[in-house]
Each structure stands twice: as C-alpha cells, then as structure tokens.
N, C-alpha and C positions, 0 to 999 in steps of 0.2 A: 381349355374348352373354347371352341369357337362357335358362336351362335349362327354364323353364316353357313356352317356345314351340317349341324345337327341340332334339332330341337327335341325336347323331352316332354312326355305327357305327365310324368310324376318326378318331383325333386323333393328330397328331405335334407335339410341342413341340421346337423346335430350339435351346432354351437351357435352362440349369439352372433348374428350377422351385423357387422358395422354398417352404419348408414350409407357410407360411400360405396358399398358393394351390393346393396339390395337391388338396385336397378339392373346390375349385371346378371344376378340370379334370375330375375324376372324375364330378362331377354332370352334366357335359355328355354323358356316354356313355349310349347306349341299352343295354338288356339284350343281352348277347353282343357289345357294342362293345369295341374295343381302343384303349387309350391307350399310346403309346410316348413316354416322357419321361425326360430325364436328371434324377435326383433322388438327392441325397446321394451323389454321385460314382459312381452306378450308372445304367446305361441300363436302365430298368424297363419291363416289359410288364405293363400292368394291364388285366385283362378283367373287365367287369361281369357277374357271374353272375346276380344277381337285383337287385331295386331297392335292397337294402341290403348285398349281399355282393359282394366283389371278390376276384379271384385275382391276386396280385402275384408276379412272378418277375423276378429280376435276370438280364439278358442278359450284360452285361460291365461291367467298370470303365471309366469314362470321365472326361474332364475337359472340361466345357463352360463357356462364359462364362455369367454370371448373366443371367437374364431381366430386362430393364429395363422397369419399369412406368412408365406416364405419370404425371406429377405430378398432384395433385388439381386444380389450376387448369387443367391442359391437358385433363383429361377432359371438362370442360364444352364444349370446342370440337368434340368428336366427336359427330356426329349419330347418334342411335340409331334404327334401323329395326326395328320390330316386325313380324314375319311371323307372322300368326295363322292363315292357311289352310294346309292340307296340299298339297304339290305333287302333281301328277298322277302316278299310279303308272306304272311301266314297262309293265305289262299294259294299262292303259287307253290309254296313248300308242300302243302297237302296234296295239291294236284300232282306234283312230281312223285310223291310216295304212292298215290293211288295208281298212276300210270305205270310205275315200275312194278307194282304188285300184280297188275293185270298181265303184264308180259307182252312182248311184241307179237306173238302168234295170236293171242286173243284180241289184241288191240286192232289188228287188221280186220277181224270179223265184226268189230264194233261199228265200222262204217256201213256194214250191210243191214244193220237194224233199221226198221222203219221209224221215221220221226213222228212224234205225236201231232195230231191235227189240232190246231187252235181255233 
C-alpha cells in the first residue's frame, strides 16, 4: 500500500499493531478518515483532522493477537499494483446510468426544454 496513490476514509486493523507501524497506518487515512486499531492493549479510534493532526480516543481495553508481518524475503514475492488514476465518482457513475437510460433520441430533445428562471 502506497499512501502517495490512495488514501482511505475507513481502515480497520484486526490484530494488535506494533508501535513502529502505527504511523504508517495513520498515513493511509484521508482527512476526516477513521482508523480503528488495537494498539497498546486499547481499541483505539484515530480520526485524521488535518494533514498533520489526529484525534485519538480509547474505546475499550482489549487483548488481540499481534499483527504478523511478512518476512523481508517473502515481501519480494508479493506483486505491487500501483493505481495512479482516480476512480469514477458516484455522481459521475449515476450520471452515466441516467443518461444511458434516457437514450440518445430523448437526450437530443432535452436541449429543447426551457431553463428555469432564477
């Protein structure tokens, strides 16, 4: 995962996160994104307020198994896929469905409709 290409609005980690990796998980959050992670025997909710500021709250005491990281030699076996383009927005996706439902013949008549007066 490369935070330079993709940020997430919600992340859940299902294992106790080692201290040396908590900053990496936080770096994957977009502003207003939420990370829920077991850290230092607490289930923490971490919200990214700004690019540099986080709000951390402890939800409850927990006991999770430690996160098992792949060995360095095993990391070379995993293919990395870089996603550089932005996915289509929900608004654009809906617009495409509506326009395809209207059809080309009706779409040409849409331009003839009067615009509302403001």
